[in-house]
C-alpha positions in Angstrom: 6.3 -18.4 23.2 4.5 -21.8 23.6 4.7 -24.8 21.4 1.8 -23.5 19.3 3.8 -20.5 18.1 1.7 -18.1 20.1 3.0 -15.3 22.4 1.7 -14.5 25.9 -1.3 -12.7 24.5 -2.3 -15.8 22.6 -1.7 -14.2 19.2 -0.1 -16.2 16.5 3.3 -14.8 16.1 4.6 -14.5 12.5 7.8 -13.3 11.1 7.8 -9.8 9.6 10.6 -8.9 7.3 11.3 -5.5 5.8 13.6 -3.5 3.5 13.7 0.0 2.0 13.7 0.4 -1.8 14.8 3.6 -3.6 12.2 4.8 -6.1 11.5 7.9 -8.2 9.1 9.0 -5.5 11.7 8.5 -2.7 12.4 5.5 -0.4 9.6 3.0 0.1 9.6 0.6 3.0 8.3 -2.8 2.1 7.3 -5.2 4.9 6.1 -8.8 4.3 5.0 -11.9 6.2 4.6 -15.5 5.0 1.1 -14.4 3.9 2.4 -11.8 1.5 3.3 -8.1 1.2 1.9 -6.5 4.4 2.9 -2.8 4.3 4.3 -0.1 1.9 5.4 3.1 3.6 6.2 6.3 1.6 9.1 8.6 2.4 10.9 6.0 4.4 13.7 8.1 5.8 15.1 6.9 9.1 12.6 8.6 11.3 9.6 7.6 9.2 10.9 4.0 8.9 11.5 3.7 12.7 8.0 4.9 13.4 6.4 2.5 10.9 8.4 -0.4 12.3 7.4 0.4 15.8 3.7 0.6 14.7 4.0 -2.8 13.0 5.7 -4.3 16.1 2.9 -3.0 18.4 0.2 -4.1 16.0 1.5 -7.6 15.3 3.3 -8.4 18.6 6.6 -9.2 16.9 9.6 -7.1 16.0 10.1 -6.7 12.2 13.5 -7.9 11.0 15.5 -6.1 8.3 16.0 -8.8 5.6 16.4 -7.3 2.1 17.5 -10.8 0.8 14.4 -12.6 2.3 12.5 -14.7 -0.2 9.3 -13.1 1.3 10.5 -9.8 -0.2 12.3 -10.8 -3.4 9.3 -10.7 -5.8 7.8 -7.5 -4.2 11.2 -5.7 -4.7 11.4 -6.9 -8.3 7.9 -5.9 -9.1 8.1 -2.4 -7.4 11.4 -1.7 -9.3 9.8 -2.9 -12.6 6.8 -0.7 -12.0 8.9 2.5 -11.5 11.1 1.7 -14.5 7.9 1.4 -16.7 8.3 -2.3 -17.2 5.3 -3.4 -15.1 1.7 -2.2 -15.1 0.1 -4.6 -12.7 1.3 -6.1 -9.4 0.9 -9.9 -9.1 1.8 -10.4 -5.5 0.3 -12.3 -2.6 -1.0 -9.6 -0.2 -1.3 -9.9 3.6 -4.5 -7.9 4.4 -4.2 -8.3 8.2 -3.6 -4.6 8.8 -7.1 -3.7 7.5 -10.6 -5.1 7.9 -14.3 -4.5 7.2 -15.4 -1.8 4.8 -11.9 -0.5 4.3 -10.6 -3.9 3.2 -13.6 -4.4 0.9 -13.0 -1.1 -0.8 -9.2 -1.7 -1.2 -9.7 -5.1 -2.6 -12.1 -3.7 -5.2 -9.6 -1.0 -6.0 -6.8 -3.5 -6.4 -8.8 -5.8 -8.7 -11.0 -3.3 -10.5 -9.0 -0.1 -11.4 -6.2 -0.9 -13.8 -3.0 1.0 -14.6 -3.6 4.3 -16.4 -7.2 4.5 -15.1 -8.8 6.6 -12.4 -12.0 6.2 -10.4 -14.0 8.7 -8.3 -14.5 8.2 -4.6 -18.3 8.0 -5.2 -17.9 5.5 -8.1 -15.7 3.2 -5.9 -18.4 3.4 -3.1 -21.0 2.3 -5.7 -18.8 -0.6 -6.8 -18.9 -2.0 -3.2 -22.7 -1.5 -2.9 -22.5 1.6 -0.7 -23.4 4.5 -3.0 -23.6 7.1 -0.3 -20.2 6.2 1.2 -17.8 8.4 -0.9 -16.4 10.0 2.3 -15.8 6.6 3.9 -14.0 5.6 0.7 -11.7 8.5 1.3 -11.0 7.3 4.8 -10.3 3.8 3.4 -7.8 5.3 1.0 -6.1 7.1 3.9 -5.9 3.8 5.8 -4.4 1.9 2.9 -1.4 -0.1 4.3 -0.3 -1.1 0.7 -0.1 2.2 -1.3 1.3 1.9 -4.9 0.6 -1.8 -5.0 -3.1 -1.2 -4.0 -3.4 1.9 -6.1 -5.1 4.5 -4.0 -3.4 7.1 -6.1 -5.9 6.2 -8.8 -8.8 7.5 -6.8 -9.7 11.1 -7.6 -12.4 13.7 -6.8 -15.5 13.7 -8.9 -15.1 17.4 -9.7 -11.9 16.6 -11.6 -9.6 17.5 -8.7 -6.8 15.2 -7.7 -8.2 14.5 -4.3 -6.1 13.8 -1.2 -3.2 11.4 -0.7 -1.4 10.0 2.3 1.9 10.2 0.5 1.4 13.9 -0.4 -0.1 15.4 -3.5 3.3 15.7 -5.3 3.8 11.9 -4.9 0.2 11.3 -6.2 0.9 13.5 -9.2 4.2 11.6 -9.9 2.4 8.3 -9.8 -0.4 9.4 -12.1 2.2 10.9 -14.5 4.1 7.6 -14.5 0.9 5.9 -15.5 0.2 8.5 -18.2 -2.9 9.9 -16.5 -1.3 13.3 -15.9 1.4 15.1 -17.9 4.9 14.9 -16.5 5.5 17.9 -14.2 7.5 20.6 -16.1 9.8 21.2 -13.1 
């Protein structure tokens, strides 16, 4: 690393810290930088966690450090726990959008700011909101690429035919998140 804080590839190196938080939908990996919350990963068992951390290291050129007590994670942990306990309806966190760009970032930013707790939006409606009315399928791709699920609520995007749509965390996880927000009834079993 040179005096400018860059590695050999000339990329700015930044610290990435992470921890795993237990929730009603299973363990979530939270990773953050000085810029904000960077990544949320569902089902963060050891194997999933290790794969996610390797992906982050390769993408960012720095090895993420486990640091559950890091001030970069404190508020994210608090807000995620409050969300799952029913005490928080909106996340108010700085977000590091560096893992996503272009159309996908535009769609996810609109989702984060424009679809509140307890509401849902169709893929086509979200496409219209970003000025691309024929891009419903591309919106689906953007949801699948969301590096910040739960916080950037891709679970609130549903099919226009009334179906639940797809979900990177699995349909059962999507159902549980929508039930938590009162959109769907709680599963009976």
